N, C-alpha and C positions, 0 to 999 in steps of 0.2 A: 567556430561557433556551433552550437547545437540548436535544433529547431523543434525539439519534442513538444515544448509548451505551446507552439503555434496552434496545433490541433486542440490542445487542452483548452486554450483560451476560447476558441470557437465553441467547443463543447460546453464550456461554462456559460457562454452567452445563450446557447440553446437551452441550457437548463433553467436560466432565469426567465426566458421568454415562453417556455413550454410548461403547461400544467403538469403536475406530478401526481397522477391518479394512484390510489391504492397504496399510499405510503404506510409502512409499518409505523405504528404510533411511537415506538421507541427510537426511531431514527430521525435525526435532524434533516431538514430539507437538503442541505449540501451533501450529506452522506447518502441520503436516498437518491439524489440525482446521479451519483456515481453509477447506479444500477439502472434507473429509468431511462437515462439518455442512451444506453446501448441495449435496452430491452432484455435485461437479465434480472433474475430474482436476487434479492439480497441474500447473504449467507444465513444458514440456520446452524443449529448445534450439530447437525448431521452432515452437512455438505456446503460447498461453496463453488461458484463458477470461477475458474481460473482464466483470465484474459491474457492473450498474447497476440503477436502479429500486428501490433500497433492499433490503438483505440479499440481493442477487443474485437478485431475482425476475425480472429480465431479464438476458440474457447474450448475448455475441457472441464468436465465436472469432477471435482475431488470429493469423493465420498469418504468421510473419515472412518477408518477402521478402529477397532479396539486398540490395536497396536499403535496407531497414530495418536490416539488420545493419551495413551500411556506415555509415549515418547515426549509429547508436548507437556504433559503434567510433570514429568521428571525434569525437563528443561526449566520450566517456570518455577519449580520448587527451589531452584538455586537463587531465586530472586526474592525470597520471603523476608530477608533481613531489613531491606530499606528500599526507598524509591530508586536510588541509583543502581542497586543490585537487580531490581526488577527490570530496569531499562537494559541492563547487560543481558539478562535472560531473554528479553524480547529480541535482541540482536541475534542470539543463538536460535530462537524460534524461527526467525526469518530465514536464516541459513538452512535450518531443517526443511522449511517449505521449499526453498530453492532446490535442494538436493532431492526432495520427494518428487517434485514435478519435472525436473530437468530431463531424466531419462524417458519420461512418458511423452512429453510434448516437444522435446528437442532443444529446450532452452539451456541444456548443459553446454551449449556452444555460444551462449549469449555473451555479449561484450558490455562493458560499462558505457553509459551515455549513448545507447543505441538510438539512431533515428533513421529516417527514410533513406539517407544517403548510403547506409551500409548495404542496402539492397538484399537484406537477409531477414526480412520481417518474420518469416516463418520460424525462426529460431531465437527471436529476441522479444523483449518488452520495451515499449517506450515508457515515458514517465507517467502517462495516463494509465497504462496497464499496471505499472508497479504501484501507483497510488491506490488503484482499485483493489489489487490483490492483497497488498499489505493491510489496507483498511479491513478487508474481509477477514483476513487471518486474525487481526486484532479483535474484531467483533466476535469471532468464534471463541477466542481465549476469554473474552469478557463474558460470553454466555456460559462458558464452562466454569466461571468463578475463579479463573486463574490470574486475574489482574486485581491485586490488592491495593496498590498505591496509585493506580492510574485508571482513567476511563478513556474511551475512544473519542477523539475530537474531530472537528471538521477538517477536511483537507485544506492545505494552505498553498497559496500561489505566490510566485515571485517573478519579476521581469521588469527591467527598467532600461528602455532603449537609450535613454540619455547617458547612461554610463556603460553602454554596450553589454548589459546583463541580459542574457537570453531567457525567454519564458520557460518556466518549469513549475511542477507542482509535486506535492508529497502527502503521505499519510501523517497523521498527528496523534500523539497521546497527550492527555492533560493530567498533570499531577494533581491528585485530589486535595492534598493539604495546602497547596500554594496556588493552584490554578495556572501554574507555569505550563507553557505549551512546548512539547518536544517533538521534533520531526523524526520519522523513521523512514529513511530514504534509501531504497535499494537500487534506484536507477543509476546512481553515480558509481556503482560498484559492479564488477563482473561476477560471473557465476560462482556461487558458494562463498563469496566474500561477505563479511558482516556489513550491514547497511550503515549509513551515516546516522548517528543519533546525536542531536544537538538541539539547543533551544531554537525556537522559531526566530528570535531576535538575531541570533548568529547566522542562521541558515539564509535569511533573506538578504544578507550581505555577500553570500558566496556566489560563485558562478561555475 
C-alpha cells in the first residue's frame, strides 16, 4: 500500500481551514491552495516552482527559456487535430518536463509511486509534488495559448479505506466541449514514462 495521499489529505484540510490571501483572480480556490499551502507563488508565463522531496520540502525555480517554449510549442502542435490528440500531446509535454528537470534536481532517479518508505525523498516526487508540478505545467501551457480543447481543472482526490484504496491526488484537465474531466497523473509512473491520462470516473476506481 502507498501512503502518499495521507499528507495530501492533511494538506487539503489545512487549505480548507486556512484563508488564502492574495489569490490570483484566474485561479480557483483549490488550484490556488496548491501554492498557498506550501508558501510558493503560482506559475507565470515565465517561470514555475518545481516541488520535490515530498510535499514541496525541496524546490527549484524553472525559468522557461526560448528553447523550452519552442520545444513545448512543437510538442503541443501535435495535438491540434482533436481533444484526444491534445491529451496525447500533454502526455509528451509531461515527459518533456520530467527530462528537463531530472538532471537538475536529481529526479532522474525517481521511482513510480514514491512515498516516505523509499527513504529517498531528495530524488523523488510524492503525489502532492506531482499534482502541483503537473498543474503548474498545464497552467503555463494554458497561459501560452497551447491548450485548444482543454482548460486546467481542480485537482482531484481519491481514497476509500473501506475497499483498501489508499489516498492519492492528481492534476486534472477539463475538456471544453463536454466538461469531461481527465486526470494527468505522473506519480504512478517512473522517470520519463508517460503519465496516466484517463477520465476521473475511471481514475477514482484505480489504486
